[in-house]
C-alpha positions as CSV (number, residue, x, y, z in Angstrom):
1,M,90.5,132.7,120.0
2,K,93.3,134.6,118.4
3,I,94.4,132.7,115.2
4,A,97.5,133.3,113.1
5,L,97.0,132.7,109.4
6,F,100.3,131.4,107.9
7,G,100.2,130.9,104.2
8,S,103.1,129.5,102.3
9,A,104.0,127.3,99.3
10,F,105.2,124.7,101.8
11,N,107.2,123.3,99.0
12,P,108.2,121.4,101.2
13,P,107.5,122.6,104.8
14,S,110.8,123.2,106.6
15,L,112.4,123.9,110.0
16,G,112.4,127.5,108.9
17,H,108.6,127.3,108.8
18,A,108.6,125.6,112.2
19,D,110.6,128.5,113.6
20,C,108.0,131.0,112.3
21,I,105.3,129.0,113.9
22,E,107.2,129.1,117.2
23,Q,107.4,132.9,117.0
24,L,103.7,133.1,116.3
25,S,102.7,130.7,119.1
26,A,103.8,133.3,121.7
27,Y,101.0,135.7,120.5
28,V,98.1,133.5,119.4
29,D,96.1,130.5,120.5
30,A,96.5,128.6,117.3
31,V,98.2,128.7,113.9
32,W,96.4,127.8,110.7
33,L,98.7,126.7,107.9
34,I,97.4,127.6,104.5
35,P,99.1,126.0,101.5
36,S,99.2,128.1,98.4
37,Y,97.0,126.6,95.7
38,K,98.5,128.7,92.8
39,H,101.2,131.2,93.7
40,A,100.3,134.9,93.1
41,F,103.9,135.7,92.1
42,S,104.1,132.7,89.7
43,K,106.3,130.5,91.9
44,N,106.7,127.0,90.5
45,M,105.3,124.5,93.1
46,T,104.8,120.8,93.2
47,D,101.3,119.2,93.3
48,Y,98.9,120.9,95.7
49,G,97.6,117.6,97.1
50,L,101.1,116.4,97.8
51,R,102.0,119.7,99.6
52,C,98.8,119.4,101.7
53,E,99.9,115.9,102.7
54,W,103.3,117.3,103.8
55,V,101.6,120.1,105.8
56,E,99.4,117.6,107.6
57,A,102.5,115.6,108.5
58,F,104.4,118.7,109.4
59,A,101.6,119.9,111.8
60,K,101.8,116.6,113.7
61,D,105.5,117.2,114.4
62,L,105.0,120.5,116.0
63,P,104.3,121.1,119.8
64,Y,102.0,124.0,119.2
65,P,98.2,124.1,118.3
66,V,98.6,124.0,114.5
67,E,96.0,123.0,111.9
68,M,96.1,122.9,108.1
69,M,93.4,125.0,106.5
70,A,93.5,124.0,102.8
71,V,91.0,126.6,101.6
72,E,92.7,128.2,98.6
73,H,91.5,125.6,96.2
74,E,87.9,126.1,97.5
75,I,88.2,129.9,97.1
76,A,89.5,129.3,93.5
77,Q,86.5,127.1,92.8
78,L,84.1,129.7,94.2
79,T,85.5,132.3,91.8
80,G,85.1,129.9,88.9
81,S,88.6,130.2,87.7
82,D,91.9,128.3,88.2
83,R,93.9,131.4,89.2
84,P,96.0,132.3,92.1
85,V,94.2,133.1,95.3
86,Y,95.3,136.3,97.0
87,S,95.9,136.8,100.8
88,Y,93.0,139.3,101.1
89,E,90.6,136.6,99.7
90,V,91.9,134.0,102.2
91,V,91.5,136.6,105.1
92,E,87.9,137.5,103.9
93,H,87.0,133.8,103.5
94,L,88.2,132.8,106.9
95,C,86.8,135.9,108.7
96,N,83.4,135.2,107.2
97,A,83.5,131.4,107.8
98,F,84.8,131.8,111.4
99,P,83.7,135.3,112.6
100,E,84.1,134.3,116.3
101,H,87.9,134.5,116.0
102,Q,90.4,137.4,115.9
103,Y,93.0,137.0,113.2
104,L,96.7,137.9,112.7
105,L,98.2,137.5,109.2
106,A,101.7,136.1,109.4
107,I,104.2,137.1,106.7
108,G,107.9,136.6,106.4
109,P,110.5,139.3,105.9
110,D,110.6,138.5,102.1
111,N,106.9,139.2,101.9
112,M,107.2,142.3,104.0
113,Q,109.6,143.7,101.3
114,A,107.0,142.8,98.7
115,W,104.0,144.0,100.8
116,S,103.2,146.9,98.4
117,R,102.7,144.3,95.6
118,F,100.0,142.5,97.6
119,S,96.5,143.0,96.4
120,H,93.9,144.8,98.6
121,I,96.2,145.5,101.6
122,E,93.7,147.9,103.1
123,Q,91.1,145.1,103.3
124,I,93.7,142.9,105.0
125,H,94.5,145.7,107.5
126,N,90.8,146.2,108.2
127,R,90.3,142.5,109.1
128,C,93.4,141.5,110.9
129,Q,96.8,142.5,112.4
130,I,100.0,141.8,110.5
131,F,102.9,139.9,112.1
132,V,106.2,139.8,110.4
133,T,108.2,136.8,111.4
134,Q,112.0,136.9,111.6
135,E,114.2,134.6,109.7
136,R,116.1,133.2,112.6
137,K,116.9,129.9,110.9
138,Q,118.5,130.0,107.5
139,V,116.4,127.0,106.3
140,R,114.5,127.5,103.1
141,S,112.5,125.2,100.9
142,T,114.7,126.1,97.9
143,G,117.8,124.6,99.6
144,I,115.8,121.5,100.5
145,R,114.7,121.0,96.9
146,K,118.3,121.3,95.8
147,E,119.3,118.5,98.2
148,L,116.2,116.4,97.1
149,A,117.2,116.8,93.5
150,L,120.5,115.1,94.3
151,G,118.6,112.3,95.9
152,Y,119.3,113.3,99.5
153,V,116.6,114.0,102.2
154,P,118.3,116.5,104.5
155,P,117.3,115.7,108.2
156,N,118.7,119.0,109.5
157,M,116.1,120.9,107.4
158,L,112.9,118.9,107.9
159,T,110.7,117.6,110.6
160,P,110.6,113.8,111.1
161,N,107.2,113.1,109.4
162,V,108.0,115.3,106.4
163,Q,111.4,113.5,106.1
164,N,109.7,110.1,106.1
165,L,107.2,111.2,103.4
166,L,110.0,112.6,101.2
167,K,112.0,109.4,101.6
168,S,109.1,107.4,100.3
169,H,108.2,109.8,97.5
170,N,110.7,112.5,96.4
171,P,109.2,114.5,93.5
172,W,112.6,116.1,92.8
173,E,114.6,112.8,92.8
174,P,116.7,112.5,89.7
175,R,115.6,110.1,87.2
176,Y,118.3,108.4,85.2
177,V,117.6,106.9,81.8
178,A,120.2,104.5,80.4
């Protein structure tokens, strides 16, 4: 099988992510969603376990063969440190764990601009193809978090299962103290 590896903070997963998966689905048999454990470029993210829960719910909303592969925390444990896990480590780990598949690493246009900052890009190129998704939908997690901080769960930016989870627990919801 040909598998797309799609890593992201998924903080939270959005309809923009869904559009990237739609683009990938035309070229692969399945998409594996890989939530970032700790971000390599020091992006502030909410709890890893919570983001994994969102990704599971998100995957159920999509009409494509999509599966969450929460492996970055395992890779961090194997290295014996609580540091960011790099894309090349994810690629190596999954290629070794599932050698029967062909892999394609999906990156967004923002990461393509930062590609030279990625660690061990030659190793990545030796193991898989690179697919740059296009930003066809202007829906970003940053905008969603701004809405959530105001106490609003934006239905036009999220899939139904993710909306429901955020309605029941919004980690950005304002807390007022009298």
